[in-house]
N, C-alpha and C positions, 0 to 999 in steps of 0.2 A: 606675576608679573611687577618690577620695579614702574613707576612713573618716570618722565623724561627728564621732570625738574629735580629727580633725588639724582645725588653723584656717589660715582663708588666710593667716593670716604664713607658715606652718611650711610649708603648700605652695609658698608664693612663694622663700622659701628654697634649693631647692634648683634646682641648677648644670641639669637637664637640662628644664625648665619652655619650653616650645614646641617643644623639640627634634625632634620628632613634625614639627610644621608646616614645623621649617626645614629638616628633609630633604627631604619633599615639592616646595617651596620651589628647591631646590638642582637637583633631577629638572629642572624645567622652565629655567631657568636657565642651568648647569651643562653640563648634557649638550650635547653637539655631536649625538649620533648620535640621540637621541627628538623634538628639538625640531628640530632641522635636517632636516626631511621632504625630499624633492626634489620634493613638492608644495607651490606657493608657497599653493595656497589651506590647504591641508590647514595648513600651519605657521600663515599668518595665527590659522584656527579654534583653531589649538595655543595659541598668543602670546594671543590675547584672553581663551582660559579660567585661564588662570594669571594673568595680568593680573584680571579675575574674582575670580579664588582668594584673590588678595595681595590687594584692595581689602578683599573680602569681610572677611578675617580682621582686617585693619587695624580696618576699622568696629568688628568683636569687641572688639579688645583697648580700644582708645579705648571702649568703652561700660563695657567691665569694671570699666579708672579711674574713668569718672566716679562706676558704682556703687557701687562698694566703695573708695574712696581712703581712707575713713575709718577702716576697721578697720583700713589696712597703714601700718605704719611707713616712716620716711623711707626705707630701705634698699631698701626693697620697692617706691616708688614712683620712684627711681635707675632698678632693674633694671630695671621695666616699661616706663619711657622708654626704657631701652635698645633693647628687644624691639621697641617700636614703630619706632625710628628702625630697625632690621632691617627690617622689613617695609618700610618707606619707601623705602628704597634699594633690595630686591631687587623692590618698583612701578617705581620710577624705570629700572632695570634693561629692566625688561618692557617699557614705554612706548619707549624707545630703539630695541629689536630689534624692536617693531612699525612703527614708522619707519623705518626699515631696510631693513624687508621691502616695505615700501610703497615707498618709492626705487629699493629693488633692481628689481622688475617697474615701475614706470613708466617707468625708465629703459630696459627692455630694450624696450617695446615702442615706444620711441620713440626706438629707438637710430639708423634710419638713417630721411635726409631723405625716402626716395624713399618706406618705409612711411609716414613722414606724411601725405604730399601722394597716396599711396592711397587710402590710407584715406577721410582730406576727401573728395577725388574722387568715390568711392563712395556715403560718405553724403549730398552732395551732390547726386547725380542720380538717388537715392530719393526725395529730399526736394523737389524739381522735378518729378517724378514725378508724385507722390501729389501735389501743389497741381495738375498740369494733368488730372489725370484725374477729381477728385472734383466739380468745377463739370461737366463732360461728363458723369459721371454726372446727375446732378442735371438739368444738362437736359437729358437723352435715353432715360436708362434710372433714373429715382428712384428705383423698386423695389429696385436693385441696392444700393443705399446700406446699407442695414441689413446687410446680407451682408458687404458693403464694408469697415463699419467693425468690424463683429465681429473679422474675422480679420488684420486691423491690430493690435486690441484683444491679443488673444491673445498674437501675436509681440511687440507695444514692451511690452506689462505685464511678457511673459516674460525680455525683455532686463533690461528695467524694475529686475527684481525679482535678477535675477541682477548687475548693477553694484552697483544699491545695497549686497545683500548683501554685494560683497566690500568696499563702503569703507563700510561700518556706518551707513547711512545709510537701512535698509530700513525703519525706523517711518515715514519720510516717506509710506511707500505705504497706513498707516492714516487717511490724512488725507480732505474731506470729498467733495473731486472727485475720488478713486477709488470711496468709496462708489458717488458717484452714477453713476460707470461702468460697476460690477456692478448700480445699478438699471434701468439702461437695457440690460445686456444680458439680466437677468431677463426683462425687459416682451418686449423682445424674443424670445426663444426660449421662456418658462417662462409668462407669466401676462399673454400678451396681450389678454386679458377682462379684463384687473384694469383699473375706469377711474379708481380712486384712487391706481393705482400712477403709472399712466399722469399724473394730473394732478400727482402729486409728483416724477415723473422731468421730467415738462416745465417747471414751472416750477422746481427745482434745476438743471435747466442753462442753459437761459436766462436766469436770475438768479444767483446767488453763482457757479457756474460759470466763467459767461461773463464777470465783470466781473471775474473776477480772471487771466485775463489783462492786464488794465490795470494793477491790485492789485499783482500779483506782477510787473509786469514783463517778460510770457511773451515772449522773439523772437521769429522766422520764421527761425533762420541755417539756414542747408541742408546743412554741412557737419558740423554738429552733430547726433548723434544722443542726445543728451540735451533739447536745448532744441528738436528738435522735438516730441520722443513728448510734454513739458509743453507746447508747443499744442496739440498732440495731442488732450492728456487736459482741454483744456477748449475747443477750439471743433467737436470732433467730436461729443460727444454731444449739443450744441443741434442741431448743423445735422442730425442723426438727427430726432429727434422736431420737429426744423421741413419737414422731409421728408415725416414719418408725417403731422402735422397738414395739409397743403398739399399734400397727395399728386394730387388732384384736380385742384389750378391747375397745379402745375407737369408733371400727367401730361399728352404730347405729346395724350392721347384724353379728355378728363374723367370723361367715362361709367365708360371705363375703369380709372381710375385712382380713381374711387371706389368700384366693385364691387371694386376688388382691397383694396382699402384695407379696407372690411367685412369684405374674408373672414377675411384675415390679422390684423386690427388691430382686434376686435371691439370692445372700446373704445371706441372714435369713431367707432363707428357710430350713424346719424342716429336720433330719438327718430321716434314714432310722427308724432309733429306736425311733423317739423321735419326735412330729412337735413343738415342743419350738426352739428355736432358742439359740447355747450353747456356751457362751466365758467365758474362762477359764480366774482364772488369769493372767496367764502369758504370754498368748496372747495381755491381755488390757494390761499390763506395755511392752511387747517388741514392738508390733505394733505402741504405743504411742510413747516409745522413737528412736523409730527409725526416726518415721514422725518427732521429735521434731528435733533430730540429723541433721537431710537433711535441715530444716530451717534452725540452727542455722550455719551451713556452711555456708551455700550459702549468710546469711546475715553477716557472719564474709568477706567474701571475697567481696563482691561489696558494703559491706555499711561499714564498720569499716576497710577497710584497704586502695580499692582503691577510698573510699570518703572520708578519714580520714581529708585531707587540707581542704577540704571545709567545715566541722565537726568543727575541730578547728577553724577556721579562722571566725564561727557566721556566714557562709553565709546559711548555712543548720541546721533545728534543726530536733534531730530523741530522740524518747524514752531514748535512753541509753544516751544522752549527756543533756536531760532533766532533768531525775531522778537524775544525778552524777553533777548536775552544782554547784556554789557555791554558800551555803545560811548562813543567824547566823544562822537557828536551821539545826543541820543535822537530816536527816532523819534516821530508820535504814538498808533501803540499802544503804546509803552511806556512815554510819558508816562501814558495814559491806566490802561492797567494795572497803573501803581505810586502811581497817584492814593493810593489808599488803606493803603500800604505793599507790601516785598514778601509780608506773611503772606498777602496776599489777591490776589498775583497772580494766581495759579490762575485762580481767581474772577471775574475781573475779565475776564480772558482771553477766559472763554467765556460772559460776557455780552456783551463786546464781540460775540464771533463770533453770537451769538443777534441782535444786532441787526443787523447785517451783514445776516444771512439774511432778517430781515423786508424791512428798508427793500430789499436788490435783489429779493425775490420780487413786489415789487409792480408794477414793470412788465408783469412777463411773462402776469398778466390782461389789457392792451391787447393786446401779443402775439396771445395765444392768437386776440383776435377780430379783428384787421387785418395782410390778408397783405403788406403794403409798409412794412406800421413794421415787424414782424416780419423781413423781410429786410434795411430799411432797418440793424439794430443787427446784426443776424451781421457784414452788411460791415462794421462800422464795428468791431468785435472783430477781423474778421479783420485790417481796415488796421492797426491798434492794434499785435497783432504782427509784422504787415513794416514799423512805422514802428521799432518798436524792435529788428528783427535792423537793418534799418537803420543804425543809429546804433552800433549793437553793432561794426558790420562796417566804418564808416568812424571810429571811435572810438578802439575796444578792440583787434579783431581784426587789423586788417590792419598795427598795431604789433608784437603778442604773434605772429600767426604769423611774420612774418619774423624776431621774436627767437629762433622757434623753431627753424624752419630755421637760422638760421645759428648755434646751440648744438650742434645736429646736425652741421652741418656742421665746424664747429671740431672739433668729438669726433674726427671721421673725418682732416680733418689731424695731428691731435696725433696721433694712434693712427700715421698714415702716417710721420709725421717720426721717432719712435720706432723704429719701425721700419727705415727709413733708415739714421739714426746706429748701431743693435745690428750691420747690416750694412758699415759702413763700420769700425767700429771692429774687426769682426773681418775686413774684410778687413787694414787696419793692421797687426793681430796675429800672421797666417798670414805679411804682407810681412816682417815681424820673423825671423819664425823663417825665413825663404829669406835672407836677407841674412846671418845668422849662421852656416846651414852651411856658404854658400862659405870664410868664413874661417877657419873651424876646420882644411877643406881646405887651402885657404893654408899655414898654418900648420905643419900636418903635414909638408905637402911640405918647405918651409924646413928642416926636424929633418934627414927623411932627405937633406937636400943637405949639410948642415955634417957 
């Protein structure tokens, strides 16, 4: 810590300014032993931490420059500018290393064409099997659907978190659709007697979450675990609440279905005057809006405020930053969010989400009252995901998949050609050695004869 008698100018005249910071950064950027771990994920974490450190230090130096530049000399400002450039250079090096690490892992995962094909075949089989089993369960044993959903939720969401954490996309998991999935699990296994929790879950699942299949263009692409998971988190929660709401109608024995629902999900037990569950329009809108506002407050505090630096620096990606990113063709959401300027884009984005939540929740009141309306709606949402998947397979996947396989085969052929070329060069070299040795023997014999 400096003494009070020293001025900022005196402190900045020393050549050892920020030297400790540079020593720490050099350990990250130049040390092959500590940075280049055998564990790829450990290396990614180290690189990410180093990049965060450099970005934080760079922001601090720029902030000091703005706050204290009036008290510094021209020479001092030049020196601080040089230090800032060095920090920017180190950040660029770390970004390059991080990108190379991602490319290296991706290349090893897709090195062999047969590996790519086997991985996609397994995903395809499980995707088709799930699509076949789910309607069979709904038709024959609908009471098993909540358990079937929960097991898939644990498995798929765990895989998604691991993959998204590796890709630095894990902030997407704080979106509303995941929050609603957690609400559904809590209602099924913790608070089955909570009427308002069921109202909120039913409204949000059959409203904003289900409509997101259309808005987010979710595609049922069987070979892609990522796309199958996206469809799952948007279509299965409304299917679960649909089954619970209409369990007597779906069960082979109506009376048995009604008894099962009243015992396991008391929130839907009939009143003293009727055996049919009742949800008023007020209950529908108030419960869903309160649940939405709770999620929005948590998201605003923990993501948009506390993680703002990482998001703005591009270190993390969220649905908010992805939807509002700069692009040549502005979408409706981008135009509406920036209608009052960039300063109020976050507030406008939250307002748009609130309006969407309210509008998408209104039809759920009528779905709660009419079995066939609810059934047709779910079929339409599932059909939309299938249509999007068909478009993907015909327009995108056919070309991309062939290109991926061709690249893998091409790399394998190149490696084989290089190996053959090395073998031929070695054989030629060995042949030249054999030719030279007989010539030397003949020359020696001639000398003896002379």
